[in-house]
C-alpha positions as CSV (number, residue, x, y, z in Angstrom):
1,M,190.7,10.5,144.7
2,T,192.0,13.5,142.8
3,I,194.1,13.8,139.7
4,D,196.6,16.5,139.2
5,L,195.7,17.6,135.7
6,L,198.9,19.7,135.4
7,R,201.2,16.8,136.1
8,P,202.2,14.7,133.1
9,G,202.5,11.0,133.2
10,A,200.8,7.6,132.8
11,S,198.4,8.2,135.7
12,N,197.0,11.4,134.2
13,P,194.1,10.4,131.9
14,I,194.4,13.5,129.7
15,S,198.2,13.7,129.6
16,T,199.9,14.3,126.3
17,D,203.3,13.6,127.8
18,A,202.8,10.0,128.7
19,P,205.7,7.5,128.6
20,R,206.2,5.9,125.2
21,L,206.9,2.2,124.7
22,Y,209.4,0.7,122.2
23,D,210.3,-2.9,121.5
24,Q,213.9,-4.2,121.3
25,Q,214.0,-3.5,117.5
26,G,213.0,0.2,118.2
27,N,209.4,-0.2,116.9
28,Y,207.0,2.2,118.6
29,R,204.4,0.3,120.7
30,G,202.2,3.2,121.9
31,K,201.8,5.4,124.9
32,L,201.6,4.1,128.4
33,S,198.6,6.2,129.3
34,T,195.2,5.5,130.9
35,N,193.4,7.7,128.4
36,P,191.0,5.4,126.4
37,F,190.5,8.1,123.8
38,D,194.1,8.8,122.8
39,P,194.7,6.9,119.5
40,D,198.3,6.0,120.6
41,S,197.3,4.9,124.1
42,T,197.7,1.2,125.2
43,S,194.4,1.8,127.1
44,N,192.4,2.5,123.9
45,P,190.6,-0.8,123.1
46,Y,189.9,0.5,119.5
47,G,193.3,2.0,118.8
48,R,196.3,0.6,117.1
49,Y,198.3,0.0,120.3
50,G,195.5,-1.0,122.6
51,S,193.2,-3.2,120.5
52,P,193.3,-6.9,121.2
53,V,193.2,-7.6,117.4
54,S,195.8,-5.1,116.2
55,P,199.2,-6.7,115.3
56,D,200.9,-3.7,116.9
57,S,199.1,-4.0,120.2
58,I,200.7,-5.4,123.4
59,H,197.3,-6.7,124.2
60,N,197.2,-9.0,121.1
61,P,198.6,-12.5,122.1
62,F,199.3,-13.2,118.4
63,G,201.0,-9.8,117.7
64,A,203.2,-7.6,119.7
65,G,201.8,-9.1,122.9
66,S,202.8,-12.7,122.0
67,P,204.3,-14.6,124.9
68,Y,206.9,-16.0,122.4
69,S,208.2,-12.5,121.3
70,P,211.4,-11.5,123.1
71,S,210.1,-7.9,123.4
72,S,206.7,-8.8,124.7
73,P,205.7,-7.8,128.2
74,T,203.9,-11.2,128.5
75,N,207.1,-13.2,127.8
76,P,208.5,-14.2,131.2
77,Y,211.9,-14.9,129.6
78,G,212.0,-11.9,127.3
79,R,213.6,-8.5,127.7
80,G,210.4,-6.5,127.6
81,L,209.8,-3.1,126.3
82,R,211.8,0.1,126.6
83,I,210.0,3.0,128.2
84,E,210.9,6.6,127.3
85,G,209.6,9.6,129.0
86,R,208.1,10.1,132.4
């Protein structure tokens, strides 16, 4: 498998142009990136948007990732998150 490092997007681990996530109220919920070192990446387990204990993370079932939140990607009846960018 090869990765095109010049192509931006979520599948490029070092991309700085990853799609951004926003909830229904317009709150920023991080970058949809596979880069575990980017502080804004949802793939960073220690970052604000990827940590399972951060209230701003979609991976926290008691925070932004709550199955009861209308914006949460884990709510099967909700509207989910808005994605901006590529």
